[in-house]
Backbone as CSV, one residue per row, in Angstrom:
resi,resn,N_x,N_y,N_z,CA_x,CA_y,CA_z,C_x,C_y,C_z
1,MET,1.209,16.043,-19.205,1.039,14.680,-18.717,1.600,14.539,-17.299
2,ILE,1.440,13.363,-16.747,1.686,13.148,-15.325,3.163,12.922,-15.037
3,LYS,3.678,13.606,-14.013,5.015,13.370,-13.502,4.907,12.948,-12.045
4,GLY,5.829,12.087,-11.616,5.862,11.718,-10.209,5.477,10.284,-9.951
5,SER,4.973,10.056,-8.754,4.619,8.710,-8.301,3.208,8.337,-8.747
6,ILE,3.135,7.319,-9.576,1.861,6.804,-10.064,1.707,5.389,-9.517
7,ALA,0.630,5.120,-8.837,0.436,3.806,-8.224,-0.273,2.861,-9.183
8,ALA,0.328,1.694,-9.394,-0.349,0.613,-10.115,-1.290,-0.039,-9.110
9,ILE,-2.471,0.522,-8.982,-3.348,0.209,-7.856,-3.910,-1.220,-7.950
10,ILE,-3.994,-1.856,-6.786,-4.545,-3.220,-6.721,-6.068,-3.180,-6.887
11,THR,-6.649,-4.336,-7.179,-8.108,-4.494,-7.186,-8.491,-5.313,-5.959
12,PRO,-9.089,-4.702,-4.943,-9.513,-5.487,-3.776,-10.718,-6.346,-4.128
13,PHE,-10.764,-7.537,-3.545,-11.895,-8.444,-3.749,-12.557,-8.777,-2.417
14,GLU,-13.839,-9.078,-2.494,-14.557,-9.685,-1.378,-15.534,-10.690,-1.963
15,ASN,-15.423,-11.920,-1.499,-16.237,-13.013,-2.036,-16.073,-13.127,-3.554
16,ASN,-14.827,-12.969,-3.994,-14.426,-13.132,-5.394,-15.005,-12.077,-6.336
17,ALA,-15.456,-10.965,-5.797,-15.956,-9.858,-6.625,-15.190,-8.587,-6.265
18,PRO,-14.958,-7.706,-7.232,-14.293,-6.441,-6.905,-15.028,-5.696,-5.795
19,ASP,-14.270,-5.180,-4.853,-14.801,-4.555,-3.642,-14.792,-3.032,-3.829
20,LYS,-15.960,-2.481,-4.125,-16.065,-1.055,-4.434,-15.701,-0.170,-3.252
21,THR,-16.195,-0.503,-2.068,-15.954,0.347,-0.900,-14.475,0.466,-0.586
22,ARG,-13.798,-0.666,-0.541,-12.363,-0.632,-0.221,-11.564,0.006,-1.352
23,PHE,-11.998,-0.166,-2.591,-11.299,0.471,-3.708,-11.385,1.992,-3.591
24,PHE,-12.573,2.503,-3.304,-12.741,3.950,-3.136,-11.879,4.458,-1.979
25,ASP,-11.824,3.675,-0.889,-10.997,4.068,0.255,-9.525,4.149,-0.136
26,LEU,-9.062,3.201,-0.948,-7.670,3.215,-1.386,-7.366,4.446,-2.235
27,VAL,-8.290,4.800,-3.127,-8.077,5.986,-3.966,-7.990,7.236,-3.087
28,ASP,-8.881,7.354,-2.111,-8.829,8.499,-1.190,-7.482,8.548,-0.473
29,TRP,-6.984,7.396,-0.052,-5.704,7.303,0.655,-4.562,7.795,-0.228
30,HIS,-4.608,7.428,-1.506,-3.579,7.902,-2.431,-3.657,9.411,-2.634
31,VAL,-4.845,9.929,-2.753,-5.001,11.380,-2.904,-4.428,12.099,-1.685
32,GLU,-4.770,11.609,-0.504,-4.321,12.241,0.744,-2.800,12.193,0.899
33,ASN,-2.170,11.189,0.283,-0.731,10.986,0.473,0.119,11.462,-0.700
34,GLY,-0.486,12.185,-1.638,0.288,12.860,-2.656,0.609,12.075,-3.904
35,THR,-0.004,10.914,-4.095,0.202,10.157,-5.325,-0.276,10.985,-6.511
36,ALA,0.518,10.986,-7.590,0.190,11.827,-8.749,-0.882,11.214,-9.639
37,GLY,-0.967,9.887,-9.662,-1.938,9.221,-10.517,-2.066,7.761,-10.129
38,ILE,-3.102,7.123,-10.637,-3.309,5.699,-10.390,-3.556,4.999,-11.725
39,VAL,-3.135,3.740,-11.787,-3.404,2.890,-12.944,-4.268,1.722,-12.480
40,PRO,-5.576,1.784,-12.705,-6.409,0.619,-12.418,-6.303,-0.404,-13.546
41,CYS,-6.411,-1.672,-13.177,-6.487,-2.775,-14.149,-5.191,-2.976,-14.933
42,GLY,-4.075,-2.821,-14.238,-2.807,-3.249,-14.802,-2.465,-4.631,-14.276
43,SER,-1.194,-5.010,-14.385,-0.775,-6.309,-13.850,-1.078,-6.405,-12.364
44,THR,-0.765,-5.340,-11.622,-0.983,-5.321,-10.177,-2.468,-5.348,-9.836
45,GLY,-3.307,-4.877,-10.744,-4.754,-4.877,-10.537,-5.432,-6.171,-10.945
46,GLU,-4.636,-7.209,-11.236,-5.157,-8.528,-11.628,-6.077,-8.455,-12.845
47,ALA,-5.715,-7.610,-13.792,-6.540,-7.446,-14.989,-6.724,-8.758,-15.747
48,ALA,-5.734,-9.641,-15.659,-5.806,-10.897,-16.411,-6.975,-11.784,-15.977
49,THR,-7.483,-11.570,-14.763,-8.604,-12.395,-14.296,-9.907,-11.601,-14.148
50,LEU,-9.915,-10.358,-14.614,-11.158,-9.589,-14.657,-11.832,-9.804,-16.006
51,ASP,-13.134,-10.073,-15.990,-13.821,-10.168,-17.276,-14.043,-8.756,-17.827
52,PHE,-14.531,-8.660,-19.051,-14.636,-7.360,-19.732,-15.474,-6.379,-18.905
53,LYS,-16.607,-6.837,-18.408,-17.490,-5.956,-17.643,-16.812,-5.486,-16.357
54,GLU,-16.172,-6.413,-15.639,-15.481,-6.040,-14.402,-14.353,-5.052,-14.689
55,HIS,-13.639,-5.303,-15.753,-12.518,-4.452,-16.139,-12.974,-2.996,-16.289
56,ILE,-14.035,-2.796,-17.040,-14.541,-1.436,-17.258,-15.159,-0.878,-15.984
57,THR,-15.794,-1.731,-15.192,-16.378,-1.276,-13.933,-15.309,-0.722,-13.001
58,VAL,-14.200,-1.443,-12.861,-13.131,-0.990,-11.967,-12.512,0.310,-12.473
59,ILE,-12.314,0.420,-13.773,-11.796,1.683,-14.330,-12.782,2.820,-14.065
60,SER,-14.071,2.546,-14.224,-15.096,3.570,-13.941,-15.062,3.976,-12.473
61,TRP,-14.890,3.002,-11.581,-14.768,3.325,-10.150,-13.595,4.253,-9.898
62,ALA,-12.476,3.992,-10.577,-11.286,4.818,-10.381,-11.573,6.273,-10.738
63,VAL,-12.252,6.476,-11.861,-12.595,7.839,-12.286,-13.552,8.483,-11.289
64,GLN,-14.553,7.716,-10.858,-15.536,8.244,-9.906,-14.885,8.590,-8.574
65,ALA,-14.009,7.715,-8.108,-13.366,7.930,-6.809,-12.372,9.089,-6.875
66,ALA,-11.702,9.222,-8.010,-10.697,10.277,-8.161,-11.327,11.661,-8.118
67,LYS,-12.488,11.820,-8.706,-13.204,13.104,-8.724,-12.331,14.244,-9.220
68,GLY,-11.452,13.933,-10.162,-10.596,14.971,-10.715,-9.438,15.374,-9.818
69,ARG,-9.310,14.750,-8.641,-8.242,15.121,-7.695,-6.916,14.460,-8.034
70,ILE,-6.973,13.408,-8.817,-5.803,12.604,-9.139,-6.017,12.040,-10.536
71,LYS,-4.942,11.902,-11.305,-5.069,11.419,-12.676,-5.335,9.911,-12.698
72,VAL,-6.104,9.467,-13.685,-6.430,8.047,-13.849,-5.960,7.584,-15.222
73,ILE,-5.080,6.587,-15.227,-4.569,5.995,-16.461,-5.115,4.574,-16.536
74,GLY,-6.041,4.345,-17.430,-6.694,3.041,-17.510,-5.808,1.993,-18.154
75,GLY,-5.670,0.851,-17.501,-4.954,-0.272,-18.093,-5.878,-1.017,-19.044
76,THR,-5.622,-0.916,-20.340,-6.553,-1.497,-21.322,-5.844,-2.360,-22.355
77,GLY,-4.666,-2.851,-22.015,-3.933,-3.687,-22.957,-4.509,-5.089,-23.060
78,SER,-4.203,-5.743,-24.158,-4.651,-7.114,-24.391,-3.728,-7.740,-25.425
79,ASN,-3.720,-9.074,-25.477,-2.973,-9.727,-26.556,-3.820,-9.831,-27.821
80,SER,-5.050,-9.365,-27.746,-5.909,-9.219,-28.916,-6.017,-7.735,-29.242
81,THR,-5.580,-7.346,-30.405,-5.616,-5.932,-30.786,-7.038,-5.397,-30.773
82,ALA,-7.971,-6.180,-31.309,-9.371,-5.738,-31.357,-9.933,-5.538,-29.949
83,GLU,-9.595,-6.439,-29.032,-10.083,-6.308,-27.660,-9.469,-5.088,-26.982
84,ALA,-8.193,-4.844,-27.242,-7.549,-3.669,-26.664,-8.211,-2.388,-27.152
85,VAL,-8.592,-2.341,-28.407,-9.297,-1.174,-28.944,-10.642,-1.013,-28.240
86,ASP,-11.377,-2.112,-28.099,-12.693,-2.042,-27.446,-12.569,-1.585,-25.997
87,LEU,-11.636,-2.180,-25.255,-11.429,-1.792,-23.861,-11.038,-0.320,-23.762
88,SER,-10.175,0.104,-24.657,-9.696,1.486,-24.630,-10.823,2.474,-24.888
89,LYS,-11.679,2.159,-25.847,-12.810,3.039,-26.137,-13.753,3.142,-24.939
90,LYS,-13.992,2.027,-24.274,-14.857,2.033,-23.093,-14.223,2.830,-21.955
91,ALA,-12.909,2.721,-21.801,-12.223,3.471,-20.756,-12.303,4.969,-21.018
92,VAL,-12.199,5.355,-22.289,-12.335,6.765,-22.651,-13.740,7.255,-22.296
93,GLU,-14.740,6.441,-22.585,-16.123,6.800,-22.226,-16.273,6.965,-20.713
94,ALA,-15.509,6.183,-19.951,-15.582,6.262,-18.489,-14.921,7.518,-17.949
95,GLY,-14.044,8.138,-18.754,-13.462,9.410,-18.354,-12.012,9.379,-17.917
96,VAL,-11.250,8.364,-18.331,-9.836,8.310,-17.946,-9.043,9.444,-18.592
97,ASP,-7.884,9.736,-18.015,-7.023,10.793,-18.537,-6.062,10.279,-19.597
98,ALA,-5.740,8.993,-19.530,-4.805,8.375,-20.467,-4.960,6.864,-20.363
99,LEU,-4.225,6.149,-21.219,-4.263,4.690,-21.228,-2.865,4.122,-21.032
100,LEU,-2.792,2.957,-20.391,-1.564,2.178,-20.314,-1.803,0.878,-21.071
101,LEU,-0.963,0.628,-22.081,-1.205,-0.496,-22.990,-0.017,-1.442,-23.000
102,VAL,-0.218,-2.608,-22.371,0.843,-3.604,-22.323,1.088,-4.181,-23.713
103,SER,2.343,-4.459,-23.997,2.684,-5.123,-25.254,2.022,-6.500,-25.278
104,PRO,1.550,-6.968,-26.439,0.825,-8.242,-26.501,1.623,-9.398,-25.892
105,TYR,0.956,-10.115,-24.995,1.563,-11.229,-24.277,1.122,-12.561,-24.891
106,TYR,1.872,-13.586,-24.646,1.633,-14.962,-25.080,1.806,-15.152,-26.585
107,ASN,1.249,-14.262,-27.401,1.367,-14.376,-28.863,2.812,-14.327,-29.350
108,LYS,3.669,-13.582,-28.611,5.073,-13.375,-28.990,5.211,-12.790,-30.396
109,PRO,4.611,-11.616,-30.635,4.694,-11.004,-31.967,6.096,-10.505,-32.275
110,SER,6.360,-10.326,-33.559,7.602,-9.686,-33.995,7.548,-8.202,-33.637
111,GLN,8.666,-7.508,-33.821,8.680,-6.064,-33.582,7.699,-5.353,-34.509
112,GLU,7.561,-5.856,-35.722,6.582,-5.265,-36.638,5.169,-5.488,-36.126
113,GLY,4.925,-6.679,-35.567,3.603,-6.955,-34.998,3.298,-6.059,-33.810
114,VAL,4.296,-5.864,-32.941,4.130,-4.958,-31.797,3.833,-3.542,-32.294
115,TYR,4.567,-3.112,-33.299,4.382,-1.768,-33.862,2.969,-1.595,-34.412
116,ARG,2.529,-2.539,-35.214,1.194,-2.407,-35.820,0.092,-2.489,-34.768
117,HIS,0.277,-3.328,-33.767,-0.702,-3.440,-32.677,-0.923,-2.072,-32.024
118,HIS,0.159,-1.429,-31.598,0.018,-0.156,-30.889,-0.420,0.972,-31.823
119,MET,0.015,0.940,-33.060,-0.423,1.964,-34.005,-1.922,1.849,-34.287
120,THR,-2.416,0.625,-34.359,-3.848,0.415,-34.592,-4.678,1.019,-33.465
121,ILE,-4.226,0.799,-32.221,-4.947,1.361,-31.074,-4.854,2.888,-31.088
122,ALA,-3.663,3.404,-31.355,-3.473,4.858,-31.367,-4.312,5.534,-32.444
123,ASP,-4.459,4.879,-33.584,-5.290,5.437,-34.655,-6.772,5.407,-34.296
124,ALA,-7.168,4.411,-33.490,-8.591,4.188,-33.223,-9.117,4.931,-31.999
125,VAL,-8.224,5.292,-31.074,-8.667,5.825,-29.781,-7.992,7.168,-29.521
126,ASN,-8.808,8.213,-29.410,-8.296,9.587,-29.334,-8.040,10.006,-27.889
127,ILE,-6.902,9.520,-27.348,-6.513,9.859,-25.980,-5.023,9.552,-25.839
128,PRO,-4.292,10.253,-24.955,-2.876,9.924,-24.763,-2.674,8.480,-24.320
129,GLN,-1.639,7.861,-24.857,-1.390,6.441,-24.594,0.056,6.217,-24.181
130,ILE,0.221,5.350,-23.167,1.539,4.999,-22.648,1.777,3.525,-22.931
131,LEU,2.870,3.219,-23.589,3.243,1.838,-23.842,3.699,1.203,-22.533
132,TYR,3.559,-0.123,-22.441,3.988,-0.847,-21.237,4.837,-2.022,-21.682
133,ASN,6.123,-1.939,-21.377,7.071,-2.971,-21.778,7.487,-3.798,-20.571
134,VAL,7.014,-5.035,-20.498,7.331,-5.901,-19.364,7.627,-7.309,-19.889
135,PRO,8.827,-7.507,-20.450,9.160,-8.780,-21.093,9.004,-10.001,-20.191
136,GLY,9.172,-9.820,-18.882,9.018,-10.941,-17.960,7.626,-11.530,-17.960
137,ARG,6.637,-10.748,-18.378,5.258,-11.237,-18.463,4.804,-11.469,-19.905
138,THR,5.349,-10.711,-20.836,4.837,-10.788,-22.211,5.638,-11.729,-23.100
139,ALA,6.859,-12.054,-22.701,7.770,-12.895,-23.497,8.248,-12.192,-24.759
140,SER,8.083,-10.866,-24.811,8.642,-10.097,-25.923,9.044,-8.716,-25.415
141,ASN,10.137,-8.206,-25.948,10.681,-6.919,-25.528,10.397,-5.886,-26.610
142,ILE,9.823,-4.737,-26.230,9.673,-3.648,-27.207,11.034,-2.966,-27.310
143,LEU,11.718,-3.188,-28.383,13.056,-2.632,-28.542,13.014,-1.108,-28.658
144,PRO,14.067,-0.420,-28.218,14.085,1.042,-28.290,13.798,1.581,-29.690
145,GLU,14.267,0.885,-30.708,14.015,1.333,-32.082,12.521,1.286,-32.422
146,THR,11.826,0.281,-31.877,10.381,0.180,-32.095,9.645,1.270,-31.321
147,VAL,10.106,1.530,-30.101,9.527,2.623,-29.312,9.678,3.942,-30.062
148,ALA,10.846,4.143,-30.669,11.088,5.371,-31.427,10.115,5.505,-32.588
149,ARG,9.878,4.400,-33.296,8.902,4.434,-34.400,7.516,4.804,-33.869
150,LEU,7.135,4.206,-32.760,5.806,4.450,-32.200,5.674,5.869,-31.655
151,SER,6.762,6.429,-31.162,6.708,7.766,-30.565,6.387,8.852,-31.581
152,ALA,6.473,8.504,-32.854,6.112,9.476,-33.893,4.609,9.740,-33.928
153,HIS,3.812,8.811,-33.351,2.359,9.004,-33.303,2.028,9.997,-32.197
154,GLN,1.229,10.984,-32.507,0.951,12.061,-31.557,0.263,11.581,-30.283
155,ARG,-0.424,10.432,-30.345,-1.135,9.953,-29.157,-0.288,9.024,-28.289
156,ILE,0.825,8.551,-28.805,1.704,7.684,-28.015,2.738,8.580,-27.352
157,VAL,2.530,8.842,-26.058,3.260,9.915,-25.383,4.347,9.426,-24.441
158,GLY,4.380,8.117,-24.151,5.374,7.644,-23.196,5.413,6.135,-23.109
159,ILE,6.261,5.637,-22.213,6.405,4.208,-22.011,6.707,3.917,-20.550
160,LYS,6.106,2.851,-20.055,6.480,2.276,-18.766,7.478,1.166,-19.057
161,GLU,8.730,1.373,-18.628,9.795,0.405,-18.872,9.963,-0.481,-17.644
162,ALA,9.564,-1.739,-17.784,9.686,-2.687,-16.672,10.688,-3.778,-16.995
163,THR,11.727,-3.403,-17.753,12.791,-4.357,-18.050,13.807,-4.414,-16.913
164,GLY,13.859,-3.370,-16.096,14.889,-3.267,-15.073,16.216,-2.791,-15.625
165,SER,16.269,-2.522,-16.931,17.507,-2.117,-17.587,17.558,-0.596,-17.744
166,VAL,18.465,0.028,-17.011,18.653,1.469,-17.166,19.242,1.766,-18.541
167,GLU,20.077,0.866,-19.044,20.667,1.053,-20.369,19.582,1.128,-21.440
168,GLN,18.594,0.235,-21.366,17.520,0.285,-22.358,16.709,1.569,-22.214
169,ALA,16.488,1.991,-20.976,15.760,3.238,-20.743,16.488,4.419,-21.368
170,ILE,17.809,4.456,-21.230,18.599,5.529,-21.822,18.484,5.495,-23.340
171,ASP,18.527,4.297,-23.916,18.390,4.169,-25.368,17.043,4.706,-25.847
172,VAL,15.985,4.409,-25.086,14.650,4.901,-25.440,14.647,6.429,-25.462
173,LEU,15.166,7.045,-24.408,15.176,8.507,-24.337,16.041,9.120,-25.428
174,ALA,17.143,8.444,-25.766,18.042,8.969,-26.794,17.404,8.959,-28.176
175,LEU,16.526,7.965,-28.429,15.956,7.791,-29.758,14.622,8.509,-29.950
176,CYS,13.952,8.840,-28.853,12.597,9.405,-28.942,12.626,10.932,-28.815
177,PRO,11.519,11.591,-29.177,11.447,13.050,-29.027,11.678,13.490,-27.587
178,LYS,12.122,14.708,-27.398,12.479,15.216,-26.076,11.305,15.206,-25.101
179,ASP,10.079,15.314,-25.632,8.920,15.356,-24.745,8.314,13.973,-24.500
180,PHE,8.955,12.917,-24.986,8.466,11.557,-24.756,8.730,11.186,-23.301
181,LEU,7.730,10.607,-22.642,7.781,10.365,-21.203,8.221,8.936,-20.886
182,LEU,9.203,8.816,-20.014,9.683,7.514,-19.576,9.318,7.318,-18.115
183,TYR,8.620,6.207,-17.824,8.256,5.863,-16.453,8.949,4.569,-16.052
184,SER,9.473,4.544,-14.847,10.042,3.316,-14.320,8.915,2.331,-14.003
185,GLY,9.116,1.080,-14.415,8.176,0.021,-14.064,8.779,-0.986,-13.117
186,ASP,9.902,-0.615,-12.506,10.618,-1.477,-11.564,11.073,-0.595,-10.416
187,ASP,10.466,-0.770,-9.240,10.721,0.140,-8.124,12.179,0.190,-7.688
188,LEU,12.943,-0.850,-7.945,14.349,-0.861,-7.545,15.207,0.094,-8.371
189,VAL,14.696,0.540,-9.515,15.454,1.503,-10.333,14.695,2.816,-10.516
190,ASN,13.765,3.109,-9.618,13.006,4.357,-9.745,13.919,5.586,-9.772
191,PHE,14.845,5.666,-8.810,15.724,6.835,-8.772,16.648,6.889,-9.990
192,PRO,17.298,5.779,-10.375,18.126,5.845,-11.583,17.361,6.278,-12.833
193,ILE,16.109,5.848,-12.948,15.313,6.265,-14.112,15.058,7.768,-14.062
194,LEU,14.760,8.294,-12.889,14.601,9.744,-12.765,15.903,10.451,-13.129
195,ALA,17.018,9.889,-12.698,18.317,10.524,-12.896,18.708,10.642,-14.368
196,VAL,18.218,9.710,-15.203,18.566,9.777,-16.635,17.523,10.533,-17.451
197,GLY,16.485,11.050,-16.775,15.497,11.861,-17.481,14.082,11.348,-17.421
198,GLY,13.810,10.384,-16.545,12.464,9.829,-16.424,11.469,10.825,-15.856
199,ALA,10.177,10.558,-16.154,9.105,11.433,-15.679,8.507,10.965,-14.361
200,GLY,8.836,9.725,-13.953,8.264,9.192,-12.732,8.270,7.688,-12.760
201,SER,7.414,7.108,-11.918,7.317,5.652,-11.853,5.860,5.234,-11.809
202,ILE,5.606,4.047,-12.338,4.294,3.406,-12.180,4.573,2.234,-11.266
203,SER,4.240,2.416,-9.998,4.846,1.687,-8.900,3.910,0.689,-8.222
204,VAL,4.486,-0.453,-7.853,3.803,-1.422,-6.990,3.942,-0.994,-5.532
205,THR,5.171,-0.621,-5.145,5.451,-0.268,-3.752,4.620,0.923,-3.286
206,ALA,4.249,1.806,-4.209,3.423,2.960,-3.845,2.082,2.551,-3.257
207,ASN,1.659,1.313,-3.484,0.411,0.840,-2.882,0.477,0.819,-1.362
208,VAL,1.660,0.557,-0.807,1.764,0.407,0.644,2.409,1.610,1.323
209,ILE,3.238,2.365,0.601,3.850,3.579,1.181,3.681,4.754,0.209
210,PRO,2.450,5.146,-0.060,2.226,6.202,-1.054,2.909,7.518,-0.703
211,GLU,2.915,7.888,0.564,3.496,9.174,0.940,4.999,9.187,0.697
212,ARG,5.690,8.128,1.080,7.149,8.082,0.907,7.529,8.062,-0.576
213,MET,6.778,7.292,-1.363,7.095,7.224,-2.787,6.852,8.584,-3.459
214,ALA,5.750,9.231,-3.104,5.470,10.555,-3.660,6.533,11.561,-3.222
215,ARG,6.947,11.478,-1.960,7.950,12.413,-1.444,9.288,12.239,-2.140
216,MET,9.680,10.991,-2.418,10.944,10.758,-3.122,10.940,11.449,-4.473
217,HIS,9.845,11.297,-5.222,9.747,11.948,-6.531,9.746,13.470,-6.400
218,ASN,8.987,13.970,-5.437,8.901,15.426,-5.265,10.252,16.029,-4.886
219,LEU,10.993,15.336,-4.037,12.327,15.803,-3.666,13.234,15.860,-4.891
220,PHE,13.162,14.819,-5.721,14.003,14.797,-6.914,13.688,15.981,-7.820
221,PHE,12.415,16.200,-8.104,12.044,17.272,-9.021,12.290,18.660,-8.426
222,ALA,12.414,18.722,-7.095,12.741,19.996,-6.444,14.250,20.232,-6.395
223,GLY,15.023,19.308,-6.971,16.468,19.461,-6.992,17.172,18.943,-5.751
224,ARG,16.435,18.329,-4.837,17.020,17.804,-3.602,17.349,16.321,-3.817
225,THR,18.288,16.093,-4.733,18.537,14.741,-5.228,19.168,13.824,-4.183
226,ARG,20.030,14.339,-3.324,20.630,13.492,-2.291,19.564,12.977,-1.329
227,GLU,18.628,13.848,-0.934,17.536,13.409,-0.060,16.661,12.381,-0.765
228,ALA,16.411,12.607,-2.047,15.610,11.650,-2.819,16.304,10.298,-2.899
229,LEU,17.625,10.317,-3.124,18.375,9.071,-3.205,18.357,8.338,-1.870
230,ASN,18.518,9.065,-0.778,18.465,8.434,0.538,17.118,7.759,0.780
231,LEU,16.054,8.420,0.351,14.713,7.855,0.520,14.527,6.638,-0.382
232,HIS,15.082,6.688,-1.580,15.040,5.523,-2.477,15.711,4.326,-1.812
233,PHE,16.874,4.547,-1.207,17.564,3.459,-0.503,16.731,2.955,0.675
234,GLU,16.063,3.873,1.363,15.242,3.510,2.523,14.100,2.575,2.116
235,MET,13.577,2.747,0.902,12.444,1.939,0.427,12.877,0.631,-0.238
236,ARG,14.195,0.439,-0.369,14.724,-0.666,-1.177,14.257,-2.043,-0.703
237,GLU,14.393,-2.328,0.594,14.025,-3.657,1.093,12.524,-3.909,0.979
238,LEU,11.733,-2.863,1.172,10.285,-3.009,1.011,9.935,-3.288,-0.444
239,SER,10.609,-2.601,-1.362,10.366,-2.849,-2.786,10.749,-4.284,-3.164
240,LYS,11.845,-4.772,-2.608,12.233,-6.162,-2.842,11.166,-7.126,-2.330
241,ALA,10.609,-6.813,-1.161,9.610,-7.693,-0.547,8.333,-7.783,-1.376
242,MET,8.062,-6.746,-2.173,6.861,-6.769,-3.010,6.959,-7.796,-4.136
243,PHE,8.138,-8.401,-4.295,8.327,-9.363,-5.379,8.938,-10.679,-4.903
244,VAL,8.760,-10.995,-3.602,9.240,-12.293,-3.126,8.393,-13.431,-3.702
245,GLU,7.176,-13.086,-4.118,6.335,-13.990,-4.911,5.716,-13.155,-6.024
246,THR,4.966,-13.816,-6.900,4.397,-13.124,-8.057,3.535,-11.939,-7.641
247,ASN,3.821,-10.780,-8.216,2.975,-9.601,-8.040,1.593,-9.896,-8.640
248,PRO,0.484,-9.564,-7.923,0.372,-8.747,-6.717,0.178,-9.529,-5.422
249,VAL,0.638,-10.762,-5.348,0.427,-11.537,-4.118,1.021,-10.829,-2.900
250,PRO,2.315,-10.422,-2.913,2.858,-9.780,-1.710,2.201,-8.437,-1.367
251,VAL,1.941,-7.612,-2.375,1.394,-6.286,-2.072,-0.034,-6.398,-1.527
252,LYS,-0.824,-7.323,-2.032,-2.172,-7.491,-1.488,-2.122,-8.089,-0.087
253,THR,-1.180,-8.996,0.144,-1.005,-9.552,1.482,-0.600,-8.461,2.461
254,ALA,0.312,-7.587,2.025,0.750,-6.473,2.874,-0.415,-5.545,3.208
255,LEU,-1.202,-5.183,2.205,-2.334,-4.284,2.441,-3.367,-4.919,3.359
256,ALA,-3.531,-6.233,3.270,-4.441,-6.921,4.186,-3.901,-6.864,5.612
257,MET,-2.603,-7.079,5.770,-1.980,-6.988,7.096,-2.121,-5.585,7.678
258,MET,-2.126,-4.587,6.785,-2.252,-3.195,7.207,-3.705,-2.793,7.469
259,GLY,-4.642,-3.709,7.189,-6.053,-3.450,7.439,-6.760,-2.673,6.354
260,LYS,-6.116,-2.588,5.156,-6.691,-1.802,4.069,-7.678,-2.603,3.216
261,ILE,-7.453,-3.907,3.082,-8.296,-4.754,2.231,-8.444,-6.121,2.874
262,LYS,-9.316,-6.938,2.298,-9.367,-8.352,2.674,-8.284,-9.093,1.910
263,GLU,-7.728,-10.114,2.519,-6.672,-10.884,1.854,-7.314,-11.881,0.897
264,GLU,-7.542,-11.418,-0.331,-8.239,-12.251,-1.303,-7.645,-12.025,-2.697
265,LEU,-7.296,-13.125,-3.324,-6.755,-13.127,-4.687,-7.631,-14.017,-5.544
266,ARG,-7.476,-13.869,-6.846,-8.202,-14.743,-7.768,-7.267,-15.804,-8.330
267,LEU,-7.781,-17.025,-8.383,-7.009,-18.077,-9.028,-6.692,-17.679,-10.463
268,PRO,-5.483,-18.014,-10.929,-4.563,-18.996,-10.356,-3.612,-18.462,-9.295
269,LEU,-3.733,-17.201,-8.863,-2.909,-16.710,-7.765,-3.442,-17.240,-6.440
270,THR,-2.525,-17.567,-5.539,-2.909,-18.111,-4.239,-2.170,-17.374,-3.134
271,GLU,-2.520,-17.688,-1.878,-1.894,-17.043,-0.738,-0.390,-17.348,-0.688
272,MET,0.345,-16.474,0.002,1.792,-16.618,0.110,2.173,-17.852,0.909
273,SER,3.361,-18.371,0.626,3.903,-19.453,1.439,4.218,-18.912,2.831
274,ALA,4.284,-19.801,3.807,4.551,-19.391,5.189,5.905,-18.695,5.308
275,ALA,6.908,-19.208,4.605,8.251,-18.633,4.702,8.280,-17.215,4.141
276,ASN,7.643,-17.014,2.984,7.634,-15.674,2.389,6.744,-14.708,3.161
277,ARG,5.681,-15.229,3.761,4.824,-14.373,4.596,5.621,-13.847,5.794
278,GLU,6.453,-14.704,6.353,7.280,-14.282,7.481,8.261,-13.194,7.055
279,LYS,8.875,-13.364,5.874,9.798,-12.339,5.359,9.076,-11.012,5.169
280,LEU,7.893,-11.078,4.567,7.115,-9.859,4.325,6.726,-9.199,5.638
281,THR,6.283,-9.995,6.596,5.885,-9.467,7.899,7.029,-8.720,8.567
282,ASN,8.220,-9.291,8.513,9.382,-8.649,9.128,9.683,-7.297,8.484
283,VAL,9.611,-7.238,7.151,9.891,-5.978,6.458,8.829,-4.931,6.789
284,LEU,7.574,-5.349,6.856,6.509,-4.407,7.205,6.683,-3.876,8.620
285,ARG,7.132,-4.735,9.530,7.362,-4.289,10.905,8.520,-3.304,10.981
286,ILE,9.599,-3.592,10.260,10.752,-2.700,10.240,10.338,-1.319,9.730
287,ASN,9.420,-1.307,8.742,8.935,-0.053,8.168,7.757,0.545,8.927
288,LYS,7.421,-0.067,10.074,6.362,0.424,10.953,5.018,0.556,10.242
289,LEU,4.748,-0.428,9.365,3.470,-0.439,8.641,2.452,-1.349,9.314
290,ILE,2.931,-2.223,10.178,2.027,-3.071,10.989,2.552,-3.095,12.432
């Protein structure tokens, strides 16, 4: 499975439709800059506002653009178990390498409900699957004990932990099999997650500095941990700037400023406030991205 910097890739829009040309260009840019994999149609990809057809289309574009040069992990989670199964099957048909499955949001299921949801998908879809724990969006936390239960399934191979808690990440690794993969879902703790045994990160910041994020991971795995830590600190303010407003508003605004995409979001997301745009602009200038 994939180790290193994995980009939670944005979905560019033009005239409120997914922009194929710019999406393909972004995938090429990630390949050229050493990104290990991409996740289309996650939170950063505005999956919540893509209809079923668009969702599968964007995942298909990712596979086509990757051309086997970079791994593709399809974001196919849903708060409907049946819909998640359907999306996952379609993503497998499109040729993804693995799936990223967010814990059911809004429903606020019990731990047993979370367990049965993911087990149902794992039983139905024959491909490696990565759990996605992001309580800030789902209103429920996949507890380490539940992750341990799920890790017994041969197709559930890892988890993206976006709690920001290194302690919870350590608990997950302590309770799960040695080959279970832990990915950071919070760029501010990417290095600490690697330090406790993580396999990499599924990153928002990698959208704007793919080479630096990939290099930090590569340095760590090469045993050059002090250099990796220094680079992690160097990226800290930029990672903070990616969350001055709801993701993916800042990262898409940054990419538009960099000339990579059009500055277009889907409602209910809107353009950044003037004050936050100024903060983002300053950080991008300091990092010589604009």
